[in-house]
C-alpha positions as CSV (number, residue, x, y, z in Angstrom):
1,M,24.1,-0.4,22.0
2,E,23.9,1.3,18.7
3,H,25.8,0.2,15.7
4,E,26.6,2.6,13.0
5,Q,25.0,1.4,9.8
6,G,24.5,0.5,14.0
7,K,-10.8,-1.1,30.5
8,T,-12.0,1.3,32.7
9,E,-15.5,2.6,32.7
10,Q,-16.4,6.2,33.3
11,H,-18.9,6.7,36.1
12,V,-20.9,10.0,36.2
13,K,-22.6,11.1,39.4
14,V,-26.1,12.5,39.0
15,R,-27.1,15.2,41.3
16,P,-30.8,15.4,42.3
17,T,-32.7,18.5,41.2
18,A,-32.9,21.4,43.6
19,R,-35.9,21.7,45.9
20,R,-38.7,23.7,44.2
21,R,-40.0,25.5,47.3
22,M,-38.4,28.9,47.9
23,N,-39.5,32.4,48.8
24,Q,-40.2,35.0,46.1
25,K,-37.0,37.0,46.8
26,L,-34.9,33.9,46.4
27,R,-36.8,33.0,43.3
28,I,-36.0,36.3,41.7
29,S,-32.4,36.1,42.6
30,V,-32.0,32.7,41.0
31,L,-33.8,33.9,37.9
32,V,-31.5,36.9,37.5
33,I,-28.4,34.8,38.0
34,G,-29.8,32.3,35.6
35,V,-30.3,34.9,32.9
36,A,-26.8,36.2,33.5
37,I,-25.4,32.7,33.1
38,V,-27.4,32.1,29.9
39,A,-26.1,35.4,28.5
40,L,-22.6,34.5,29.3
41,L,-23.0,31.0,27.8
42,A,-24.5,32.5,24.7
43,G,-21.8,35.0,24.4
44,G,-19.1,32.3,24.8
45,L,-20.8,30.1,22.2
46,G,-21.0,33.0,19.8
47,S,-17.3,33.8,20.3
48,F,-16.3,30.1,19.9
49,L,-18.4,29.8,16.7
50,Y,-17.0,33.0,15.3
51,A,-13.4,32.0,16.0
52,T,-14.0,28.6,14.5
53,Y,-16.3,29.5,11.5
54,G,-15.7,33.2,11.0
55,D,-18.4,34.9,9.0
56,K,-20.4,31.7,8.8
57,A,-21.0,31.7,12.6
58,V,-24.5,33.3,12.3
59,T,-25.5,30.8,9.6
60,V,-24.3,27.9,11.8
61,L,-26.6,29.0,14.6
62,Q,-29.6,29.1,12.3
63,S,-31.9,26.1,12.6
64,G,-31.5,23.4,9.9
65,Y,-28.1,24.5,8.7
66,D,-25.8,21.5,7.7
67,G,-22.7,22.0,9.9
68,N,-20.9,19.3,7.9
69,T,-20.5,21.9,5.1
70,V,-18.5,24.2,7.3
71,V,-14.7,23.7,7.0
72,T,-12.5,24.7,9.9
73,K,-9.0,26.0,9.6
74,Q,-7.6,22.7,10.9
75,E,-9.6,20.7,8.3
76,Q,-8.4,23.0,5.6
77,D,-4.8,22.4,6.5
78,I,-5.1,18.6,6.6
79,A,-7.1,18.5,3.3
80,S,-4.5,20.8,1.7
81,V,-1.7,18.5,2.7
82,A,-3.5,15.4,1.6
83,A,-4.3,16.9,-1.8
84,K,-0.7,18.0,-2.3
85,V,1.0,14.7,-1.2
86,S,-1.5,12.0,-2.3
87,P,-0.5,12.1,-6.0
88,S,3.1,11.2,-4.8
89,V,1.9,8.2,-2.8
90,V,1.4,4.7,-4.4
91,S,0.2,1.3,-3.2
92,I,2.6,-1.6,-3.6
93,I,1.3,-5.1,-4.2
94,T,3.7,-8.0,-3.9
95,K,3.5,-11.7,-4.6
96,S,5.9,-14.2,-3.0
97,Q,6.4,-17.9,-2.7
98,A,5.9,-19.4,0.8
99,T,7.1,-22.9,1.5
100,G,5.3,-25.2,3.9
101,M,4.5,-28.7,4.8
102,S,1.4,-30.5,5.9
103,A,0.6,-34.1,6.8
104,Y,-0.1,-34.8,3.1
105,Y,2.3,-32.7,1.1
106,A,5.2,-30.4,1.0
107,G,5.4,-27.5,-1.4
108,S,5.0,-23.8,-1.8
109,T,2.0,-21.4,-2.1
110,E,1.7,-17.9,-3.4
111,E,1.2,-15.2,-0.9
112,E,0.2,-11.6,-1.6
113,G,1.4,-8.6,0.4
114,A,0.7,-4.9,0.4
115,G,2.5,-1.7,1.4
116,T,3.0,1.9,0.4
117,G,5.6,3.8,-1.6
118,I,6.7,7.4,-2.1
119,I,7.4,8.7,-5.6
120,I,10.8,10.4,-5.6
121,S,11.3,11.1,-9.3
122,K,9.2,11.8,-12.4
123,D,10.7,8.8,-14.2
124,G,9.4,6.2,-11.8
125,Y,11.7,5.8,-8.8
126,I,9.8,4.9,-5.6
127,L,11.0,4.7,-2.0
128,T,9.5,2.2,0.4
129,N,10.4,-0.1,3.3
130,N,12.7,-3.1,2.7
131,H,10.2,-5.4,4.5
132,V,7.5,-4.4,2.0
133,I,9.3,-6.0,-0.9
134,D,11.5,-8.5,0.9
135,G,11.1,-11.9,-0.8
136,A,8.8,-10.6,-3.5
137,T,8.8,-12.5,-6.8
138,T,6.6,-9.8,-8.5
139,V,5.9,-6.2,-7.6
140,Q,2.9,-4.2,-8.8
141,V,2.3,-0.4,-8.2
142,V,-1.1,1.4,-8.1
143,D,-1.0,5.1,-8.2
144,A,-3.4,7.6,-6.6
145,E,-5.6,7.7,-9.7
146,G,-6.0,3.9,-9.8
147,N,-3.6,3.3,-12.6
148,T,-1.8,-0.1,-12.3
149,Y,1.8,-0.7,-13.3
150,D,3.2,-4.2,-13.7
151,N,6.5,-3.2,-15.3
152,V,8.1,-2.7,-11.9
153,K,11.7,-3.6,-11.0
154,V,13.4,-3.8,-7.6
155,I,16.4,-1.5,-7.8
156,G,18.0,-2.2,-4.5
157,R,17.5,-2.8,-0.8
158,D,19.1,-1.6,2.4
159,P,18.1,-4.1,5.1
160,L,20.1,-2.3,7.8
161,N,17.9,0.8,7.5
162,D,14.8,-1.0,6.2
163,V,14.6,1.0,3.0
164,A,14.3,-0.1,-0.6
165,F,13.7,1.3,-4.0
166,V,11.6,0.1,-7.0
167,K,11.2,1.6,-10.4
168,I,8.3,1.8,-12.9
169,S,9.6,1.5,-16.4
170,G,8.6,3.8,-19.2
171,V,7.1,6.7,-17.3
172,S,8.1,10.3,-17.2
173,N,5.2,12.3,-15.7
174,L,4.9,11.1,-12.2
175,K,4.8,13.7,-9.3
176,P,7.7,13.3,-6.9
177,A,7.1,14.2,-3.2
178,A,8.9,17.1,-1.6
179,L,11.5,15.9,1.0
180,G,11.8,17.9,4.2
181,D,14.3,18.0,7.1
182,S,13.7,15.5,9.9
183,K,16.5,16.9,12.0
184,T,14.4,19.9,13.0
185,V,11.1,18.2,13.9
186,R,9.5,19.2,17.2
187,I,7.7,17.2,19.9
188,G,4.0,18.2,19.5
189,Q,4.4,19.2,15.9
190,S,1.3,18.3,13.7
191,V,1.8,15.7,11.1
192,V,-0.2,13.7,8.5
193,A,0.3,10.0,7.5
194,I,-0.8,8.7,4.2
195,G,-0.8,5.0,3.1
196,N,-2.5,1.9,1.9
197,A,-4.2,1.1,5.2
198,L,-4.7,-2.7,5.8
199,G,-3.6,-3.2,2.2
200,Q,-7.1,-2.3,0.9
201,Y,-7.8,1.3,1.7
202,Q,-5.6,3.2,-0.7
203,N,-4.2,6.6,0.3
204,S,-5.9,6.6,3.7
205,V,-5.1,9.9,5.5
206,T,-4.6,10.2,9.3
207,S,-3.4,13.1,11.4
208,G,-1.7,13.5,14.7
209,I,1.5,14.9,16.3
210,I,5.1,13.9,16.8
211,S,5.2,12.1,20.1
212,G,8.9,11.6,20.4
213,T,12.2,11.3,18.7
214,G,15.3,9.1,19.0
215,R,13.3,5.9,19.7
216,S,14.9,2.5,19.4
217,I,12.8,-0.7,18.6
218,T,13.1,-4.3,17.7
219,A,10.5,-4.8,14.9
220,S,9.3,-8.3,14.1
221,T,6.9,-9.6,11.5
222,E,3.5,-11.2,12.3
223,D,4.1,-14.3,10.2
224,D,5.8,-17.5,11.2
225,S,9.2,-16.5,9.8
226,G,10.4,-15.1,13.2
227,S,12.4,-12.4,11.4
228,S,13.1,-9.2,13.2
229,E,15.3,-6.1,12.9
230,D,16.7,-3.5,15.2
231,L,16.0,0.1,14.3
232,T,17.3,3.2,16.0
233,D,16.7,6.9,16.0
234,L,13.1,6.7,15.0
235,I,10.4,9.3,15.2
236,Q,7.3,8.3,17.2
237,T,3.9,9.6,16.2
238,D,0.2,9.1,17.3
239,A,-1.1,9.5,13.8
240,A,-2.7,6.2,13.1
241,I,-0.4,3.8,11.2
242,N,-1.8,0.5,10.2
243,P,-0.5,-2.6,8.4
244,G,-0.2,-1.6,4.7
245,N,1.0,1.9,5.7
246,S,4.6,0.7,5.7
247,G,6.8,2.6,3.3
248,G,4.4,5.6,3.1
249,P,5.1,9.2,4.1
250,L,4.8,11.0,7.3
251,V,4.5,14.7,6.3
252,N,4.6,18.1,8.0
253,M,1.8,20.7,7.5
254,V,3.3,22.1,4.3
255,G,3.4,18.7,2.7
256,Q,7.1,17.8,3.0
257,V,8.0,14.2,3.8
258,I,9.8,14.0,7.1
259,G,9.8,10.2,7.5
260,I,8.9,6.8,6.3
261,N,6.1,5.0,8.2
262,T,7.6,1.7,9.3
263,A,6.2,0.0,12.4
264,I,3.6,0.1,15.1
265,A,3.4,-1.0,18.7
266,S,1.2,-4.1,18.7
267,D,0.2,-3.7,22.4
268,A,-0.7,0.0,22.3
269,S,-3.0,2.4,20.5
270,N,-1.5,4.9,18.0
271,V,2.1,4.4,18.8
272,G,3.8,4.4,15.4
273,F,7.4,4.6,14.4
274,V,8.9,6.3,11.5
275,I,12.3,6.3,9.8
276,P,13.7,9.9,9.6
277,I,13.9,11.0,6.0
278,S,17.2,12.6,6.5
279,S,18.8,9.3,7.2
280,A,17.9,8.1,3.7
281,K,18.8,11.2,1.7
282,G,22.3,10.0,0.8
283,I,20.9,6.7,-0.5
284,I,18.2,8.6,-2.4
285,K,20.7,10.8,-4.1
286,G,22.7,7.8,-5.2
287,V,19.7,6.0,-6.6
288,L,18.6,9.1,-8.5
289,D,22.1,9.7,-9.8
290,N,23.1,6.2,-11.0
291,G,20.3,3.8,-10.2
292,K,22.3,2.0,-7.5
293,I,21.9,1.8,-3.8
294,A,25.0,2.7,-1.6
295,H,25.0,3.4,2.1
296,A,27.7,5.7,3.5
297,Y,29.5,4.9,6.7
298,I,32.4,5.9,8.8
299,G,33.2,2.5,10.4
300,V,32.7,2.7,14.1
301,R,30.6,1.2,16.8
302,Y,29.3,3.5,19.5
303,L,27.0,4.0,22.4
304,A,24.4,6.8,22.1
305,I,25.1,9.0,25.1
306,T,22.3,9.5,27.6
307,P,22.5,10.8,31.2
308,D,22.7,7.1,32.3
309,V,25.5,6.3,29.9
310,A,27.3,9.5,30.8
311,K,27.1,8.6,34.5
312,K,28.2,4.9,34.0
313,Y,31.3,5.8,32.0
314,N,32.0,9.1,33.8
315,L,31.7,11.2,30.6
316,S,31.8,14.9,30.7
317,V,28.9,15.4,28.2
318,K,25.3,14.2,28.2
319,Q,24.8,13.7,24.5
320,G,26.9,12.5,21.6
321,A,28.3,9.2,20.5
322,Y,30.8,7.4,22.7
323,I,33.0,5.1,20.6
324,Y,33.0,2.1,22.8
325,A,31.6,-1.4,23.1
326,D,30.9,-3.3,26.3
327,D,31.8,-6.7,24.8
328,N,35.4,-5.6,24.1
329,S,35.0,-6.1,20.4
330,K,36.7,-3.9,17.9
331,V,34.9,-0.5,17.8
332,V,36.9,1.1,15.0
333,V,36.9,-0.9,11.7
334,A,40.5,-1.5,10.7
335,G,41.3,0.3,7.5
336,G,37.9,2.0,7.5
337,P,37.1,5.7,7.0
338,A,37.3,6.5,10.8
339,D,40.5,4.5,11.2
340,K,42.1,6.3,8.3
341,A,41.1,9.6,9.8
342,G,42.7,8.8,13.2
343,I,39.5,8.3,15.2
344,K,40.1,6.3,18.3
345,E,38.2,4.2,20.8
346,K,36.7,6.3,23.7
347,D,36.5,9.4,21.4
348,I,33.2,11.2,21.7
349,I,31.6,12.4,18.4
350,T,29.6,15.6,19.3
351,K,28.9,17.0,15.9
352,V,28.6,15.9,12.2
353,N,29.3,18.8,9.9
354,G,28.4,21.2,12.7
355,V,25.1,19.4,13.5
356,P,24.8,18.3,17.2
357,V,24.7,14.5,17.7
358,G,21.7,13.6,19.8
359,T,19.4,16.5,19.6
360,E,19.1,16.4,15.8
361,G,19.9,12.7,15.1
362,S,22.3,9.9,15.8
363,V,25.7,9.6,14.0
364,S,24.2,7.0,11.7
365,T,21.2,9.3,10.8
366,L,23.4,12.4,10.2
367,V,25.9,10.5,8.1
368,G,23.0,9.1,6.2
369,E,22.5,12.4,4.5
370,Y,25.7,12.0,2.6
371,Q,27.0,9.6,-0.1
372,P,30.1,7.4,-0.2
373,G,33.0,9.5,-1.2
374,D,31.8,12.7,0.5
375,T,34.1,14.3,3.0
376,I,32.5,15.4,6.3
377,T,33.9,17.1,9.4
378,L,33.4,15.4,12.8
379,T,33.8,17.3,16.0
380,I,35.3,15.1,18.6
381,L,35.9,15.3,22.3
382,R,39.2,13.5,23.2
383,D,40.8,13.6,26.6
384,G,38.8,16.7,27.5
385,K,39.9,18.6,24.4
386,T,37.7,19.4,21.3
387,I,39.2,18.6,17.9
388,T,37.8,18.4,14.4
389,V,38.6,15.5,12.0
390,K,37.8,15.2,8.3
391,V,36.5,11.8,7.2
392,T,35.9,10.6,3.7
393,L,32.9,8.3,3.8
394,G,33.1,4.7,2.7
395,T,30.5,2.3,1.3
396,Y,28.8,-0.1,3.6
397,N,27.9,-3.4,2.0
398,A,24.9,-5.0,3.7
């Protein structure tokens, strides 16, 4: 249920060489064919090199040429993105007090953590994950040039969506990242991740593709706290994301941030999960406007409609948000925005301001683009009829 706010070895067979004895006619035939094959291979290689290296192809074929100096189009693209975005990426170093007990004493020790952040304003506002700064007593920021900032304040946290904001005081010349649109991302789309890998390799760059969207996970920490959080509507990527990358950007090939790198699958390789940037845009606007964090909500519980959900509840659509709960709990918050707008249990929300629910994001993600007080239009399917309802968004207090 969603809640708004809700070793195998490779064996190669070796074939024995052909028998050497053959008559002259056969020998000539083999030679001719061999020459033809070599010619074809040479031509193919030349075509490949030209397509890859362009005018440098002839030089590449020359003996002794250093192929490492040749830059392919793909390399150019990734390097360009890295050069554009890296100045907007920072490392976040935290210190916190951890309590513990041994056979001899009970007390606390200081622990150090590391993560990544995204600069969103010239005057020092930085977006990161909530779990990066959760419990921190001090926060330090290191920019791409190695400058260290100690005058850092935690502005606010949104544990529900695992985002947080910190601010460097007394700066005015930082480079904010360009924010993209996560609603329109495509499976197979090339992406680049940047972050403080392992907490010691600052602004590490990895590349990959978008492997999936709309993923739901329960993320837990590696320490002994046992803390965990449920996150929904995430982007999946095979771009390598490592501890320390949390809070850093996943960007498209023009350098726009489309997500916040957040979690990895511990029992798999290169299965990373990313918070869609669109879901945080409303909060970002609020922080930049007044320095406060406020999460907009409509006040409903819902089931994300999948073919299985549609079949189970005999629904006429295969995507959207079904306002319903299996545990018979209240699904429309009394006195909340949805209640005031007349939204009812078993309504199906199919669009948010004209954007389809499901294909481009969950209700929570789409509502996350707006701020408390904004009025949005919901398209609802009720008793087989389509209606539109205007809802003035409220403030969710985590």
